[in-house]
C-alpha positions as CSV (number, residue, x, y, z in Angstrom):
1,I,6.7,3.8,-2.9
2,P,6.9,2.8,-6.5
3,R,9.0,-0.3,-6.6
4,P,9.3,-2.3,-9.9
5,K,8.2,-6.1,-9.6
6,I,11.7,-7.9,-9.5
7,M,13.1,-10.9,-7.4
8,I,14.4,-8.4,-4.6
9,T,11.0,-6.6,-4.4
10,E,9.2,-9.9,-4.1
11,Y,11.0,-10.7,-0.8
12,A,12.2,-7.1,0.8
13,Y,10.0,-5.5,3.2
14,P,9.5,-1.7,2.0
15,S,11.4,-0.2,5.0
16,K,9.8,3.3,4.5
17,L,6.2,1.9,4.4
18,S,5.2,2.4,8.1
19,E,6.7,5.8,8.1
20,C,4.7,6.8,5.0
21,L,1.6,5.7,6.2
22,A,1.9,7.2,9.6
23,T,1.8,10.6,8.3
24,G,-1.6,10.4,7.2
25,V,-0.9,11.6,4.0
26,P,-2.1,9.4,1.2
27,T,0.3,7.0,0.1
28,I,1.1,5.3,-3.5
29,L,2.3,1.7,-3.4
30,T,3.0,-0.6,-6.1
31,N,1.5,-4.1,-5.8
32,V,4.7,-6.0,-5.2
33,G,5.9,-8.5,-2.4
34,P,4.7,-7.8,0.8
35,V,2.3,-5.3,-0.2
36,E,0.0,-7.8,-1.8
37,E,-0.1,-9.8,1.7
38,L,-0.7,-6.8,4.0
39,F,-3.5,-4.9,2.5
40,E,-6.9,-6.2,2.2
41,K,-8.9,-5.2,-1.1
42,N,-11.1,-2.6,0.4
43,E,-9.2,-1.4,3.2
44,N,-8.7,2.1,1.9
45,S,-5.7,3.0,3.9
46,C,-3.5,3.9,0.7
47,Y,-3.4,3.8,-2.9
48,I,-2.1,0.5,-4.6
49,I,-0.9,0.5,-8.3
50,D,0.2,-2.3,-10.9
51,S,4.1,-2.5,-10.9
52,S,3.6,-3.3,-14.6
53,N,3.5,0.4,-15.5
54,I,4.5,2.5,-12.6
55,S,4.4,6.0,-14.4
56,D,1.0,5.7,-15.9
57,G,-0.1,4.2,-12.4
58,I,1.3,7.3,-10.5
59,M,-0.1,9.7,-12.7
60,K,-3.5,7.7,-12.6
61,A,-3.3,7.8,-8.7
62,L,-2.3,11.3,-8.7
63,V,-5.2,12.4,-10.8
64,D,-7.9,10.2,-8.6
65,L,-6.5,11.8,-5.3
66,R,-6.8,15.4,-6.6
67,S,-10.2,14.7,-7.4
68,M,-11.2,13.5,-4.4
69,S,-12.5,15.8,-1.6
70,E,-10.1,16.8,1.1
71,E,-12.4,15.0,3.5
72,E,-11.8,11.9,1.4
73,R,-8.3,12.2,1.3
74,S,-8.3,12.9,4.9
75,Q,-10.1,9.5,5.4
76,I,-7.6,7.7,3.6
77,G,-4.8,9.2,5.9
78,S,-6.8,8.3,9.1
79,N,-7.0,4.7,8.0
80,A,-3.5,4.8,7.2
81,I,-2.4,5.8,10.5
82,N,-5.1,3.3,11.9
83,F,-3.7,0.4,9.6
84,V,0.1,1.3,11.1
85,R,-1.2,0.9,14.6
86,K,-3.1,-2.2,14.3
87,K,-0.7,-4.1,12.0
88,L,2.7,-2.6,11.5
89,S,3.4,-1.5,15.5
90,W,6.5,-2.8,17.0
91,D,4.6,-4.8,19.3
92,V,2.7,-6.4,16.7
93,L,5.4,-7.2,14.5
94,G,7.7,-8.5,17.3
95,A,4.9,-10.7,18.4
96,K,5.1,-12.2,14.9
97,I,8.9,-12.4,14.9
98,N,8.9,-14.2,18.5
99,H,6.2,-16.4,17.4
100,H,8.3,-17.7,14.2
101,L,11.5,-18.0,16.4
102,E,9.7,-20.1,18.9
103,K,9.2,-22.7,16.2
104,I,12.8,-22.7,15.4
């Protein structure tokens, strides 16, 4: 999910993020907006690249992923699926929305 660092991407949630991660296929993201807030440094559930040079970041990420064993790539995919279940399910996100609505 390569997104440039512009005003809209700093505020807009990447709508396909949950779907991509839930496939279990290693996902490449740029470090913009909500992505920086969602993922902890050593979570190992996706590959986050710098938004200042997206094409080089994607190329490096693909080379890195290709050099990993099938087991390592599979582990990233499993971590991504678990991440979606724990942090991006409708129940979790709905609870956050309700919490903020209750404040209003």
